MDAnalysis code that builds the backbone (N, CA, C; Angstrom):
import MDAnalysis as mda
import numpy as np

u = mda.Universe.empty(285, n_residues=95, atom_resindex=np.repeat(np.arange(95), 3), trajectory=True)
u.add_TopologyAttr("name", ["N", "CA", "C"] * 95)
u.add_TopologyAttr("resid", np.arange(1, 96))
u.add_TopologyAttr("resname", ["MET", "ARG", "ALA", "ARG", "SER", "GLY", "ASP", "GLY", "ALA", "PHE", "GLU", "SER", "ASP", "GLU", "ARG", "VAL", "ARG", "VAL", "ALA", "GLY", "PRO", "VAL", "VAL", "GLU", "PHE", "SER", "GLU", "ARG", "GLY", "ALA", "ARG", "VAL", "LEU", "ALA", "ASP", "ARG", "TYR", "TRP", "LEU", "ASP", "VAL", "SER", "ARG", "VAL", "SER", "ARG", "THR", "SER", "LEU", "GLY", "LEU", "GLU", "LEU", "ARG", "VAL", "LEU", "GLY", "ARG", "GLY", "PRO", "CYS", "LEU", "LEU", "SER", "PHE", "GLY", "PRO", "ALA", "GLN", "CYS", "THR", "SER", "ASP", "VAL", "ASP", "GLU", "VAL", "ARG", "CYS", "ARG", "TYR", "PRO", "ILE", "ALA", "GLY", "GLY", "LEU", "LEU", "THR", "ARG", "GLN", "PRO", "GLY", "GLY", "SER"])
u.atoms.positions = np.array([
    [20.479, -42.345, -23.693],
    [20.443, -43.782, -22.875],
    [18.604, -44.212, -23.210],
    [18.991, -45.286, -23.326],
    [17.553, -46.075, -23.364],
    [17.413, -47.606, -22.302],
    [16.504, -47.567, -21.807],
    [16.390, -48.974, -21.280],
    [15.157, -49.303, -21.335],
    [14.699, -50.298, -20.722],
    [13.393, -51.272, -20.306],
    [13.522, -52.033, -19.173],
    [12.290, -51.279, -18.194],
    [12.136, -52.012, -16.995],
    [11.778, -53.397, -16.979],
    [11.526, -54.126, -15.943],
    [11.112, -55.155, -15.877],
    [9.601, -55.716, -15.957],
    [8.932, -54.468, -15.558],
    [7.335, -54.311, -15.731],
    [7.126, -53.591, -17.440],
    [7.973, -53.423, -18.411],
    [8.059, -53.483, -19.580],
    [7.989, -51.933, -20.405],
    [8.103, -51.019, -19.172],
    [7.908, -49.700, -19.212],
    [9.486, -49.404, -20.192],
    [9.550, -48.354, -20.927],
    [10.705, -47.949, -21.843],
    [11.217, -46.869, -21.249],
    [12.511, -46.378, -21.129],
    [12.956, -45.234, -20.801],
    [13.939, -44.526, -21.851],
    [13.656, -43.594, -22.281],
    [15.017, -42.936, -23.074],
    [15.247, -41.465, -22.547],
    [16.194, -40.956, -22.541],
    [17.066, -39.746, -22.086],
    [18.009, -39.205, -23.095],
    [17.205, -38.015, -23.828],
    [17.755, -37.535, -24.807],
    [18.403, -36.310, -24.499],
    [19.720, -35.693, -24.989],
    [20.680, -34.760, -25.056],
    [21.135, -34.515, -25.781],
    [21.542, -32.657, -25.706],
    [22.364, -32.561, -27.035],
    [23.328, -31.340, -25.971],
    [24.648, -31.485, -26.699],
    [25.966, -30.628, -25.851],
    [25.855, -29.685, -27.127],
    [26.106, -28.438, -27.181],
    [26.444, -27.496, -27.919],
    [26.886, -26.489, -27.475],
    [27.852, -25.657, -28.130],
    [29.076, -24.724, -28.075],
    [28.611, -23.821, -26.512],
    [27.609, -23.234, -26.777],
    [27.013, -21.832, -26.253],
    [25.543, -22.008, -25.869],
    [25.203, -21.278, -25.145],
    [23.577, -21.206, -24.684],
    [22.625, -21.275, -26.183],
    [21.654, -21.555, -26.451],
    [20.792, -21.742, -27.297],
    [19.598, -20.818, -26.955],
    [19.511, -20.666, -25.724],
    [18.574, -20.301, -24.544],
    [18.839, -19.490, -23.414],
    [17.887, -18.490, -22.732],
    [18.599, -17.899, -21.893],
    [18.403, -18.751, -20.691],
    [19.363, -19.012, -19.591],
    [18.780, -20.267, -18.544],
    [17.662, -19.415, -17.585],
    [16.553, -19.842, -17.745],
    [15.571, -19.137, -17.269],
    [14.203, -20.280, -17.784],
    [13.057, -20.044, -16.874],
    [11.881, -20.710, -17.057],
    [11.339, -20.411, -18.628],
    [11.830, -19.029, -18.862],
    [11.235, -18.444, -20.171],
    [11.869, -18.826, -21.039],
    [13.646, -19.077, -20.986],
    [14.324, -19.728, -21.942],
    [13.464, -21.559, -21.977],
    [13.498, -22.094, -21.425],
    [12.912, -23.529, -21.044],
    [11.277, -23.651, -21.924],
    [10.952, -22.476, -21.816],
    [9.354, -22.616, -22.519],
    [9.989, -21.886, -24.111],
    [10.685, -21.431, -24.181],
    [11.383, -21.378, -25.565],
    [11.861, -22.390, -26.281],
    [12.602, -23.572, -25.401],
    [13.266, -24.466, -26.014],
    [11.877, -25.370, -26.121],
    [10.920, -25.339, -25.378],
    [10.048, -26.620, -25.605],
    [9.075, -26.091, -26.890],
    [8.566, -24.743, -27.017],
    [8.019, -24.437, -28.073],
    [9.128, -24.856, -29.739],
    [10.121, -24.446, -29.450],
    [11.041, -25.119, -30.526],
    [10.995, -26.300, -30.930],
    [11.042, -27.209, -29.796],
    [10.737, -28.642, -30.151],
    [9.634, -29.168, -30.689],
    [8.381, -28.586, -30.301],
    [7.065, -29.113, -30.728],
    [7.002, -28.386, -32.183],
    [7.585, -27.415, -32.553],
    [7.309, -26.885, -33.890],
    [8.347, -28.132, -34.679],
    [9.481, -28.577, -34.666],
    [10.094, -29.229, -35.024],
    [9.265, -30.574, -35.095],
    [8.960, -31.206, -34.147],
    [7.803, -32.181, -33.830],
    [6.725, -32.124, -35.112],
    [6.237, -31.257, -34.825],
    [5.203, -30.913, -35.773],
    [5.230, -31.140, -37.066],
    [6.016, -30.176, -37.422],
    [6.626, -30.189, -39.116],
    [6.867, -31.534, -39.527],
    [7.826, -32.232, -38.629],
    [8.536, -33.577, -38.945],
    [7.578, -34.532, -39.111],
    [6.520, -34.896, -38.274],
    [5.389, -36.061, -38.261],
    [4.403, -35.436, -38.947],
    [3.770, -34.028, -39.413],
    [2.907, -33.692, -40.034],
    [1.698, -33.580, -39.101],
    [2.020, -33.615, -38.183],
    [0.870, -33.228, -36.591],
    [0.587, -31.967, -36.598],
    [-0.463, -31.738, -35.979],
    [-0.879, -30.341, -35.961],
    [-0.346, -29.821, -34.480],
    [0.268, -28.797, -34.184],
    [1.019, -28.524, -32.677],
    [-0.389, -28.295, -32.016],
    [0.625, -29.177, -30.900],
    [-0.371, -30.022, -29.720],
    [0.767, -30.511, -28.661],
    [-0.015, -31.186, -27.909],
    [0.929, -32.188, -26.485],
    [0.316, -33.216, -27.336],
    [-0.002, -34.313, -28.776],
    [-0.599, -35.337, -29.041],
    [0.514, -35.633, -30.189],
    [1.095, -36.944, -30.234],
    [1.458, -37.745, -31.281],
    [0.640, -38.686, -31.953],
    [0.489, -38.106, -33.155],
    [-0.321, -39.097, -34.375],
    [0.236, -39.416, -35.467],
    [0.005, -40.349, -35.998],
    [0.754, -40.851, -37.701],
    [0.098, -40.049, -38.442],
    [1.435, -39.100, -38.949],
    [1.006, -38.479, -40.016],
    [0.113, -37.432, -39.697],
    [-0.488, -37.461, -38.470],
    [-1.179, -35.956, -38.047],
    [-2.686, -36.499, -38.112],
    [-2.658, -37.834, -38.177],
    [-4.346, -38.298, -38.104],
    [-4.208, -39.796, -37.274],
    [-5.252, -40.415, -37.304],
    [-5.503, -41.615, -36.555],
    [-5.588, -41.556, -35.382],
    [-5.527, -42.449, -34.371],
    [-5.549, -42.563, -33.315],
    [-4.478, -41.913, -32.188],
    [-4.438, -41.381, -31.216],
    [-3.227, -40.696, -30.559],
    [-2.187, -41.668, -30.210],
    [-1.071, -41.754, -30.502],
    [-0.388, -42.490, -30.043],
    [0.590, -42.320, -28.476],
    [0.650, -40.673, -28.205],
    [1.501, -40.129, -26.722],
    [0.427, -39.050, -26.798],
    [-0.228, -38.623, -25.463],
    [-0.360, -37.376, -25.032],
    [0.336, -36.899, -23.967],
    [0.425, -35.633, -23.720],
    [0.948, -35.129, -22.325],
    [0.238, -33.725, -21.898],
    [0.524, -34.218, -20.506],
    [0.271, -32.704, -19.778],
    [1.019, -31.587, -19.892],
    [0.918, -30.881, -19.151],
    [1.213, -29.292, -19.259],
    [2.559, -29.435, -19.520],
    [3.625, -28.507, -19.715],
    [5.193, -28.641, -19.860],
    [5.373, -28.095, -18.330],
    [6.648, -28.743, -17.468],
    [7.058, -28.566, -16.303],
    [8.764, -28.004, -17.028],
    [8.862, -26.961, -16.724],
    [10.141, -26.068, -16.954],
    [11.155, -25.921, -15.893],
    [12.422, -26.105, -15.934],
    [13.085, -25.510, -14.501],
    [14.538, -25.259, -15.248],
    [15.254, -24.502, -15.127],
    [16.396, -23.797, -15.235],
    [17.719, -24.032, -14.129],
    [18.601, -23.683, -13.940],
    [20.000, -23.479, -13.361],
    [21.028, -23.172, -14.045],
    [22.481, -22.848, -13.560],
    [23.451, -22.059, -13.840],
    [23.930, -23.133, -15.232],
    [23.179, -23.946, -15.352],
    [24.123, -24.731, -16.375],
    [23.052, -25.964, -17.390],
    [21.655, -25.833, -16.941],
    [21.256, -26.717, -17.678],
    [19.738, -25.866, -17.886],
    [18.922, -25.922, -18.801],
    [17.431, -25.599, -19.130],
    [16.698, -26.946, -19.086],
    [15.634, -27.200, -18.552],
    [15.160, -28.678, -18.942],
    [13.525, -28.213, -18.892],
    [12.811, -28.769, -20.109],
    [11.706, -28.762, -20.283],
    [10.922, -30.508, -20.345],
    [10.448, -30.391, -19.490],
    [9.290, -31.870, -19.384],
    [8.348, -32.229, -19.480],
    [7.673, -33.086, -20.276],
    [5.927, -33.231, -20.550],
    [5.741, -34.587, -19.778],
    [4.648, -34.306, -18.590],
    [4.204, -35.641, -18.068],
    [3.799, -36.599, -19.243],
    [3.417, -37.954, -19.432],
    [2.897, -38.551, -20.350],
    [1.230, -38.990, -19.802],
    [0.379, -38.450, -20.544],
    [-0.973, -38.450, -20.094],
    [-1.398, -39.638, -20.472],
    [-1.420, -40.284, -21.475],
    [-2.242, -41.499, -22.352],
    [-1.502, -41.630, -23.496],
    [-2.163, -42.323, -24.211],
    [-2.192, -42.734, -25.480],
    [-2.116, -44.149, -26.223],
    [-2.231, -44.832, -27.137],
    [-2.142, -46.343, -27.537],
    [-0.858, -47.072, -26.872],
    [0.351, -46.224, -26.951],
    [1.504, -46.586, -26.420],
    [1.703, -46.376, -25.123],
    [0.672, -46.035, -24.462],
    [0.806, -46.555, -23.136],
    [0.191, -47.354, -22.097],
    [0.502, -47.922, -21.209],
    [-0.460, -48.938, -20.369],
    [-1.085, -47.735, -19.540],
    [-0.659, -46.664, -19.020],
    [-0.802, -45.976, -17.871],
    [-0.485, -44.759, -17.602],
    [-1.309, -43.707, -17.434],
    [-0.420, -42.172, -17.457],
    [1.088, -42.186, -16.494],
    [2.096, -41.842, -17.048],
    [3.002, -41.684, -15.882],
    [4.128, -41.654, -16.593],
    [5.325, -40.901, -16.121],
    [6.626, -40.646, -16.924],
    [6.591, -39.452, -17.586],
    [7.255, -39.044, -18.250],
    [7.550, -38.113, -18.972],
    [8.426, -37.485, -19.942],
])
């Protein structure tokens, strides 16, 4: 889902359905999922591991993120990162 609010904020919700669990349904599983996500992001964007996105791993920070917020229940594992700043933000907010 993607949407844009009246103040210009952009919202995107990305989800994946899989045939079976890829991690355990626990906070630990959510952290494993987050680690895998950032490994793929760093591989594709050629940026160093961390909570910042830059074009080809250099130049100004486009987005920076705060510490992971992991949750889980019986049918969902979730890890969110609060947006802390960067050139693509007007102010910190969202995740």
